[in-house]
mmCIF file of the N, C-alpha and C atoms, coordinates in Angstrom:
data_MODEL
# 
_entry.id   MODEL 
# 
loop_
_atom_site.group_PDB 
_atom_site.id 
_atom_site.type_symbol 
_atom_site.label_atom_id 
_atom_site.label_alt_id 
_atom_site.label_comp_id 
_atom_site.label_asym_id 
_atom_site.label_entity_id 
_atom_site.label_seq_id 
_atom_site.pdbx_PDB_ins_code 
_atom_site.Cartn_x 
_atom_site.Cartn_y 
_atom_site.Cartn_z 
_atom_site.occupancy 
_atom_site.B_iso_or_equiv 
_atom_site.pdbx_formal_charge 
_atom_site.auth_seq_id 
_atom_site.auth_comp_id 
_atom_site.auth_asym_id 
_atom_site.auth_atom_id 
_atom_site.pdbx_PDB_model_num 
ATOM 1   N N  . ILE A 1 1  ? -182.171 -1.414  -287.031 1.00 0.00 ? 1  ILE A N  1 
ATOM 2   C CA . ILE A 1 1  ? -181.236 -2.541  -287.232 1.00 0.00 ? 1  ILE A CA 1 
ATOM 3   C C  . ILE A 1 1  ? -179.886 -1.977  -287.674 1.00 0.00 ? 1  ILE A C  1 
ATOM 4   N N  . PRO A 1 2  ? -178.800 -2.355  -287.002 1.00 0.00 ? 2  PRO A N  1 
ATOM 5   C CA . PRO A 1 2  ? -177.468 -1.868  -287.412 1.00 0.00 ? 2  PRO A CA 1 
ATOM 6   C C  . PRO A 1 2  ? -177.111 -2.368  -288.811 1.00 0.00 ? 2  PRO A C  1 
ATOM 7   N N  . ALA A 1 3  ? -176.311 -1.597  -289.511 1.00 0.00 ? 3  ALA A N  1 
ATOM 8   C CA . ALA A 1 3  ? -175.951 -1.926  -290.894 1.00 0.00 ? 3  ALA A CA 1 
ATOM 9   C C  . ALA A 1 3  ? -175.270 -3.289  -290.977 1.00 0.00 ? 3  ALA A C  1 
ATOM 10  N N  . GLU A 1 4  ? -174.412 -3.616  -290.015 1.00 0.00 ? 4  GLU A N  1 
ATOM 11  C CA . GLU A 1 4  ? -173.696 -4.897  -290.099 1.00 0.00 ? 4  GLU A CA 1 
ATOM 12  C C  . GLU A 1 4  ? -174.630 -6.090  -289.912 1.00 0.00 ? 4  GLU A C  1 
ATOM 13  N N  . VAL A 1 5  ? -175.792 -5.865  -289.297 1.00 0.00 ? 5  VAL A N  1 
ATOM 14  C CA . VAL A 1 5  ? -176.779 -6.934  -289.162 1.00 0.00 ? 5  VAL A CA 1 
ATOM 15  C C  . VAL A 1 5  ? -177.670 -6.970  -290.398 1.00 0.00 ? 5  VAL A C  1 
ATOM 16  N N  . ARG A 1 6  ? -178.027 -5.781  -290.904 1.00 0.00 ? 6  ARG A N  1 
ATOM 17  C CA . ARG A 1 6  ? -178.943 -5.688  -292.038 1.00 0.00 ? 6  ARG A CA 1 
ATOM 18  C C  . ARG A 1 6  ? -178.304 -6.233  -293.311 1.00 0.00 ? 6  ARG A C  1 
ATOM 19  N N  . GLU A 1 7  ? -177.040 -5.947  -293.544 1.00 0.00 ? 7  GLU A N  1 
ATOM 20  C CA . GLU A 1 7  ? -176.399 -6.350  -294.805 1.00 0.00 ? 7  GLU A CA 1 
ATOM 21  C C  . GLU A 1 7  ? -176.383 -7.864  -295.005 1.00 0.00 ? 7  GLU A C  1 
ATOM 22  N N  . PRO A 1 8  ? -176.001 -8.667  -294.013 1.00 0.00 ? 8  PRO A N  1 
ATOM 23  C CA . PRO A 1 8  ? -176.027 -10.121 -294.232 1.00 0.00 ? 8  PRO A CA 1 
ATOM 24  C C  . PRO A 1 8  ? -177.428 -10.634 -294.577 1.00 0.00 ? 8  PRO A C  1 
ATOM 25  N N  . LEU A 1 9  ? -178.465 -9.979  -294.060 1.00 0.00 ? 9  LEU A N  1 
ATOM 26  C CA . LEU A 1 9  ? -179.825 -10.413 -294.365 1.00 0.00 ? 9  LEU A CA 1 
ATOM 27  C C  . LEU A 1 9  ? -180.156 -10.157 -295.832 1.00 0.00 ? 9  LEU A C  1 
ATOM 28  N N  . ILE A 1 10 ? -179.589 -9.075  -296.387 1.00 0.00 ? 10 ILE A N  1 
ATOM 29  C CA . ILE A 1 10 ? -179.877 -8.681  -297.768 1.00 0.00 ? 10 ILE A CA 1 
ATOM 30  C C  . ILE A 1 10 ? -178.947 -9.396  -298.742 1.00 0.00 ? 10 ILE A C  1 
ATOM 31  N N  . ASN A 1 11 ? -177.725 -9.649  -298.329 1.00 0.00 ? 11 ASN A N  1 
ATOM 32  C CA . ASN A 1 11 ? -176.681 -10.155 -299.220 1.00 0.00 ? 11 ASN A CA 1 
ATOM 33  C C  . ASN A 1 11 ? -176.971 -11.602 -299.632 1.00 0.00 ? 11 ASN A C  1 
ATOM 34  N N  . PRO A 1 12 ? -177.304 -11.838 -300.905 1.00 0.00 ? 12 PRO A N  1 
ATOM 35  C CA . PRO A 1 12 ? -177.645 -13.198 -301.342 1.00 0.00 ? 12 PRO A CA 1 
ATOM 36  C C  . PRO A 1 12 ? -176.444 -14.140 -301.362 1.00 0.00 ? 12 PRO A C  1 
ATOM 37  N N  . SER A 1 13 ? -175.247 -13.593 -301.449 1.00 0.00 ? 13 SER A N  1 
ATOM 38  C CA . SER A 1 13 ? -174.068 -14.462 -301.522 1.00 0.00 ? 13 SER A CA 1 
ATOM 39  C C  . SER A 1 13 ? -173.879 -15.232 -300.220 1.00 0.00 ? 13 SER A C  1 
ATOM 40  N N  . ASN A 1 14 ? -174.380 -14.697 -299.112 1.00 0.00 ? 14 ASN A N  1 
ATOM 41  C CA . ASN A 1 14 ? -174.245 -15.424 -297.846 1.00 0.00 ? 14 ASN A CA 1 
ATOM 42  C C  . ASN A 1 14 ? -175.011 -16.740 -297.894 1.00 0.00 ? 14 ASN A C  1 
ATOM 43  N N  . LYS A 1 15 ? -176.194 -16.724 -298.473 1.00 0.00 ? 15 LYS A N  1 
ATOM 44  C CA . LYS A 1 15 ? -176.966 -17.967 -298.592 1.00 0.00 ? 15 LYS A CA 1 
ATOM 45  C C  . LYS A 1 15 ? -176.232 -18.943 -299.501 1.00 0.00 ? 15 LYS A C  1 
ATOM 46  N N  . ALA A 1 16 ? -175.708 -18.419 -300.603 1.00 0.00 ? 16 ALA A N  1 
ATOM 47  C CA . ALA A 1 16 ? -174.979 -19.277 -301.538 1.00 0.00 ? 16 ALA A CA 1 
ATOM 48  C C  . ALA A 1 16 ? -173.757 -19.872 -300.849 1.00 0.00 ? 16 ALA A C  1 
ATOM 49  N N  . ASN A 1 17 ? -173.058 -19.057 -300.069 1.00 0.00 ? 17 ASN A N  1 
ATOM 50  C CA . ASN A 1 17 ? -171.870 -19.549 -299.372 1.00 0.00 ? 17 ASN A CA 1 
ATOM 51  C C  . ASN A 1 17 ? -172.244 -20.626 -298.369 1.00 0.00 ? 17 ASN A C  1 
ATOM 52  N N  . LYS A 1 18 ? -173.356 -20.431 -297.658 1.00 0.00 ? 18 LYS A N  1 
ATOM 53  C CA . LYS A 1 18 ? -173.773 -21.439 -296.686 1.00 0.00 ? 18 LYS A CA 1 
ATOM 54  C C  . LYS A 1 18 ? -174.116 -22.744 -297.410 1.00 0.00 ? 18 LYS A C  1 
ATOM 55  N N  . ARG A 1 19 ? -174.821 -22.623 -298.534 1.00 0.00 ? 19 ARG A N  1 
ATOM 56  C CA . ARG A 1 19 ? -175.190 -23.820 -299.292 1.00 0.00 ? 19 ARG A CA 1 
ATOM 57  C C  . ARG A 1 19 ? -173.925 -24.540 -299.763 1.00 0.00 ? 19 ARG A C  1 
ATOM 58  N N  . LYS A 1 20 ? -172.938 -23.764 -300.212 1.00 0.00 ? 20 LYS A N  1 
ATOM 59  C CA . LYS A 1 20 ? -171.674 -24.358 -300.663 1.00 0.00 ? 20 LYS A CA 1 
ATOM 60  C C  . LYS A 1 20 ? -170.998 -25.083 -299.495 1.00 0.00 ? 20 LYS A C  1 
ATOM 61  N N  . ARG A 1 21 ? -170.976 -24.458 -298.323 1.00 0.00 ? 21 ARG A N  1 
ATOM 62  C CA . ARG A 1 21 ? -170.360 -25.098 -297.148 1.00 0.00 ? 21 ARG A CA 1 
ATOM 63  C C  . ARG A 1 21 ? -171.099 -26.386 -296.802 1.00 0.00 ? 21 ARG A C  1 
ATOM 64  N N  . ASP A 1 22 ? -172.422 -26.359 -296.893 1.00 0.00 ? 22 ASP A N  1 
ATOM 65  C CA . ASP A 1 22 ? -173.211 -27.560 -296.603 1.00 0.00 ? 22 ASP A CA 1 
ATOM 66  C C  . ASP A 1 22 ? -172.867 -28.673 -297.589 1.00 0.00 ? 22 ASP A C  1 
ATOM 67  N N  . ASP A 1 23 ? -172.727 -28.303 -298.880 1.00 0.00 ? 23 ASP A N  1 
ATOM 68  C CA . ASP A 1 23 ? -172.379 -29.296 -299.901 1.00 0.00 ? 23 ASP A CA 1 
ATOM 69  C C  . ASP A 1 23 ? -171.023 -29.911 -299.600 1.00 0.00 ? 23 ASP A C  1 
ATOM 70  N N  . VAL A 1 24 ? -170.064 -29.078 -299.238 1.00 0.00 ? 24 VAL A N  1 
ATOM 71  C CA . VAL A 1 24 ? -168.716 -29.571 -298.936 1.00 0.00 ? 24 VAL A CA 1 
ATOM 72  C C  . VAL A 1 24 ? -168.769 -30.497 -297.721 1.00 0.00 ? 24 VAL A C  1 
ATOM 73  N N  . ALA A 1 25 ? -169.521 -30.110 -296.697 1.00 0.00 ? 25 ALA A N  1 
ATOM 74  C CA . ALA A 1 25 ? -169.644 -30.946 -295.499 1.00 0.00 ? 25 ALA A CA 1 
ATOM 75  C C  . ALA A 1 25 ? -170.262 -32.294 -295.861 1.00 0.00 ? 25 ALA A C  1 
ATOM 76  N N  . LEU A 1 26 ? -171.253 -32.267 -296.746 1.00 0.00 ? 26 LEU A N  1 
ATOM 77  C CA . LEU A 1 26 ? -171.905 -33.509 -297.153 1.00 0.00 ? 26 LEU A CA 1 
ATOM 78  C C  . LEU A 1 26 ? -170.925 -34.394 -297.920 1.00 0.00 ? 26 LEU A C  1 
ATOM 79  N N  . GLU A 1 27 ? -170.146 -33.783 -298.816 1.00 0.00 ? 27 GLU A N  1 
ATOM 80  C CA . GLU A 1 27 ? -169.156 -34.555 -299.576 1.00 0.00 ? 27 GLU A CA 1 
ATOM 81  C C  . GLU A 1 27 ? -168.136 -35.190 -298.628 1.00 0.00 ? 27 GLU A C  1 
ATOM 82  N N  . GLU A 1 28 ? -167.712 -34.434 -297.607 1.00 0.00 ? 28 GLU A N  1 
ATOM 83  C CA . GLU A 1 28 ? -166.744 -34.980 -296.648 1.00 0.00 ? 28 GLU A CA 1 
ATOM 84  C C  . GLU A 1 28 ? -167.363 -36.154 -295.899 1.00 0.00 ? 28 GLU A C  1 
ATOM 85  N N  . GLN A 1 29 ? -168.634 -36.023 -295.531 1.00 0.00 ? 29 GLN A N  1 
ATOM 86  C CA . GLN A 1 29 ? -169.326 -37.116 -294.843 1.00 0.00 ? 29 GLN A CA 1 
ATOM 87  C C  . GLN A 1 29 ? -169.361 -38.356 -295.724 1.00 0.00 ? 29 GLN A C  1 
ATOM 88  N N  . GLU A 1 30 ? -169.722 -38.168 -296.993 1.00 0.00 ? 30 GLU A N  1 
ATOM 89  C CA . GLU A 1 30 ? -169.810 -39.307 -297.906 1.00 0.00 ? 30 GLU A CA 1 
ATOM 90  C C  . GLU A 1 30 ? -168.455 -39.978 -298.061 1.00 0.00 ? 30 GLU A C  1 
ATOM 91  N N  . SER A 1 31 ? -167.396 -39.185 -298.127 1.00 0.00 ? 31 SER A N  1 
ATOM 92  C CA . SER A 1 31 ? -166.068 -39.781 -298.290 1.00 0.00 ? 31 SER A CA 1 
ATOM 93  C C  . SER A 1 31 ? -165.710 -40.605 -297.049 1.00 0.00 ? 31 SER A C  1 
ATOM 94  N N  . TRP A 1 32 ? -166.146 -40.169 -295.878 1.00 0.00 ? 32 TRP A N  1 
ATOM 95  C CA . TRP A 1 32 ? -165.889 -40.958 -294.662 1.00 0.00 ? 32 TRP A CA 1 
ATOM 96  C C  . TRP A 1 32 ? -166.612 -42.295 -294.732 1.00 0.00 ? 32 TRP A C  1 
ATOM 97  N N  . VAL A 1 33 ? -167.839 -42.271 -295.250 1.00 0.00 ? 33 VAL A N  1 
ATOM 98  C CA . VAL A 1 33 ? -168.596 -43.523 -295.380 1.00 0.00 ? 33 VAL A CA 1 
ATOM 99  C C  . VAL A 1 33 ? -167.840 -44.484 -296.286 1.00 0.00 ? 33 VAL A C  1 
ATOM 100 N N  . VAL A 1 34 ? -167.326 -43.976 -297.402 1.00 0.00 ? 34 VAL A N  1 
ATOM 101 C CA . VAL A 1 34 ? -166.573 -44.817 -298.338 1.00 0.00 ? 34 VAL A CA 1 
ATOM 102 C C  . VAL A 1 34 ? -165.342 -45.398 -297.647 1.00 0.00 ? 34 VAL A C  1 
ATOM 103 N N  . VAL A 1 35 ? -164.629 -44.566 -296.906 1.00 0.00 ? 35 VAL A N  1 
ATOM 104 C CA . VAL A 1 35 ? -163.420 -45.028 -296.205 1.00 0.00 ? 35 VAL A CA 1 
ATOM 105 C C  . VAL A 1 35 ? -163.785 -46.102 -295.185 1.00 0.00 ? 35 VAL A C  1 
ATOM 106 N N  . LEU A 1 36 ? -164.844 -45.866 -294.421 1.00 0.00 ? 36 LEU A N  1 
ATOM 107 C CA . LEU A 1 36 ? -165.235 -46.840 -293.404 1.00 0.00 ? 36 LEU A CA 1 
ATOM 108 C C  . LEU A 1 36 ? -165.664 -48.152 -294.044 1.00 0.00 ? 36 LEU A C  1 
ATOM 109 N N  . GLU A 1 37 ? -166.412 -48.078 -295.137 1.00 0.00 ? 37 GLU A N  1 
ATOM 110 C CA . GLU A 1 37 ? -166.840 -49.313 -295.806 1.00 0.00 ? 37 GLU A CA 1 
ATOM 111 C C  . GLU A 1 37 ? -165.637 -50.080 -296.336 1.00 0.00 ? 37 GLU A C  1 
ATOM 112 N N  . ARG A 1 38 ? -164.655 -49.354 -296.849 1.00 0.00 ? 38 ARG A N  1 
ATOM 113 C CA . ARG A 1 38 ? -163.472 -50.005 -297.400 1.00 0.00 ? 38 ARG A CA 1 
ATOM 114 C C  . ARG A 1 38 ? -162.673 -50.674 -296.279 1.00 0.00 ? 38 ARG A C  1 
ATOM 115 N N  . ASP A 1 39 ? -162.677 -50.052 -295.087 1.00 0.00 ? 39 ASP A N  1 
ATOM 116 C CA . ASP A 1 39 ? -161.893 -50.581 -293.969 1.00 0.00 ? 39 ASP A CA 1 
ATOM 117 C C  . ASP A 1 39 ? -162.556 -51.784 -293.298 1.00 0.00 ? 39 ASP A C  1 
ATOM 118 N N  . LEU A 1 40 ? -163.848 -51.976 -293.519 1.00 0.00 ? 40 LEU A N  1 
ATOM 119 C CA . LEU A 1 40 ? -164.513 -53.114 -292.888 1.00 0.00 ? 40 LEU A CA 1 
ATOM 120 C C  . LEU A 1 40 ? -163.979 -54.417 -293.465 1.00 0.00 ? 40 LEU A C  1 
ATOM 121 N N  . PRO A 1 41 ? -163.757 -55.413 -292.617 1.00 0.00 ? 41 PRO A N  1 
ATOM 122 C CA . PRO A 1 41 ? -163.288 -56.708 -293.132 1.00 0.00 ? 41 PRO A CA 1 
ATOM 123 C C  . PRO A 1 41 ? -164.394 -57.379 -293.937 1.00 0.00 ? 41 PRO A C  1 
ATOM 124 N N  . GLU A 1 42 ? -164.007 -58.210 -294.856 1.00 0.00 ? 42 GLU A N  1 
ATOM 125 C CA . GLU A 1 42 ? -164.995 -58.969 -295.634 1.00 0.00 ? 42 GLU A CA 1 
ATOM 126 C C  . GLU A 1 42 ? -165.707 -59.940 -294.693 1.00 0.00 ? 42 GLU A C  1 
ATOM 127 N N  . ASP A 1 43 ? -166.943 -60.284 -295.033 1.00 0.00 ? 43 ASP A N  1 
ATOM 128 C CA . ASP A 1 43 ? -167.671 -61.271 -294.228 1.00 0.00 ? 43 ASP A CA 1 
ATOM 129 C C  . ASP A 1 43 ? -166.898 -62.586 -294.233 1.00 0.00 ? 43 ASP A C  1 
ATOM 130 N N  . ASP A 1 44 ? -166.689 -63.115 -293.057 1.00 0.00 ? 44 ASP A N  1 
ATOM 131 C CA . ASP A 1 44 ? -165.907 -64.347 -292.937 1.00 0.00 ? 44 ASP A CA 1 
ATOM 132 C C  . ASP A 1 44 ? -166.843 -65.469 -292.488 1.00 0.00 ? 44 ASP A C  1 
ATOM 133 N N  . SER A 1 45 ? -167.101 -66.408 -293.357 1.00 0.00 ? 45 SER A N  1 
ATOM 134 C CA . SER A 1 45 ? -168.047 -67.478 -293.032 1.00 0.00 ? 45 SER A CA 1 
ATOM 135 C C  . SER A 1 45 ? -167.508 -68.404 -291.947 1.00 0.00 ? 45 SER A C  1 
ATOM 136 N N  . GLU A 1 46 ? -166.208 -68.370 -291.686 1.00 0.00 ? 46 GLU A N  1 
ATOM 137 C CA . GLU A 1 46 ? -165.637 -69.217 -290.635 1.00 0.00 ? 46 GLU A CA 1 
ATOM 138 C C  . GLU A 1 46 ? -165.707 -68.558 -289.259 1.00 0.00 ? 46 GLU A C  1 
ATOM 139 N N  . ASP A 1 47 ? -166.114 -67.302 -289.232 1.00 0.00 ? 47 ASP A N  1 
ATOM 140 C CA . ASP A 1 47 ? -166.240 -66.590 -287.966 1.00 0.00 ? 47 ASP A CA 1 
ATOM 141 C C  . ASP A 1 47 ? -167.474 -67.125 -287.236 1.00 0.00 ? 47 ASP A C  1 
ATOM 142 N N  . PRO A 1 48 ? -167.328 -67.583 -285.991 1.00 0.00 ? 48 PRO A N  1 
ATOM 143 C CA . PRO A 1 48 ? -168.478 -68.155 -285.263 1.00 0.00 ? 48 PRO A CA 1 
ATOM 144 C C  . PRO A 1 48 ? -169.611 -67.149 -285.053 1.00 0.00 ? 48 PRO A C  1 
ATOM 145 N N  . THR A 1 49 ? -169.313 -65.852 -285.075 1.00 0.00 ? 49 THR A N  1 
ATOM 146 C CA . THR A 1 49 ? -170.365 -64.851 -284.882 1.00 0.00 ? 49 THR A CA 1 
ATOM 147 C C  . THR A 1 49 ? -170.997 -64.439 -286.208 1.00 0.00 ? 49 THR A C  1 
ATOM 148 N N  . TYR A 1 50 ? -170.519 -65.012 -287.311 1.00 0.00 ? 50 TYR A N  1 
ATOM 149 C CA . TYR A 1 50 ? -171.053 -64.674 -288.635 1.00 0.00 ? 50 TYR A CA 1 
ATOM 150 C C  . TYR A 1 50 ? -172.491 -65.161 -288.758 1.00 0.00 ? 50 TYR A C  1 
ATOM 151 N N  . GLU A 1 51 ? -173.350 -64.262 -289.295 1.00 0.00 ? 51 GLU A N  1 
ATOM 152 C CA . GLU A 1 51 ? -174.760 -64.655 -289.469 1.00 0.00 ? 51 GLU A CA 1 
ATOM 153 C C  . GLU A 1 51 ? -175.075 -64.792 -290.941 1.00 0.00 ? 51 GLU A C  1 
# 
């Protein structure tokens, strides 16, 4: 196995970095959900399609 392939397998910081990236991606996803929920119009009882 070449050294450049072997080192990432041994280096624990790579796993930590990936976990950190995953956390950041999840936080960004959650913030999008908040933005989308805020942008949705309130339920309008006068809307004929309102259930």
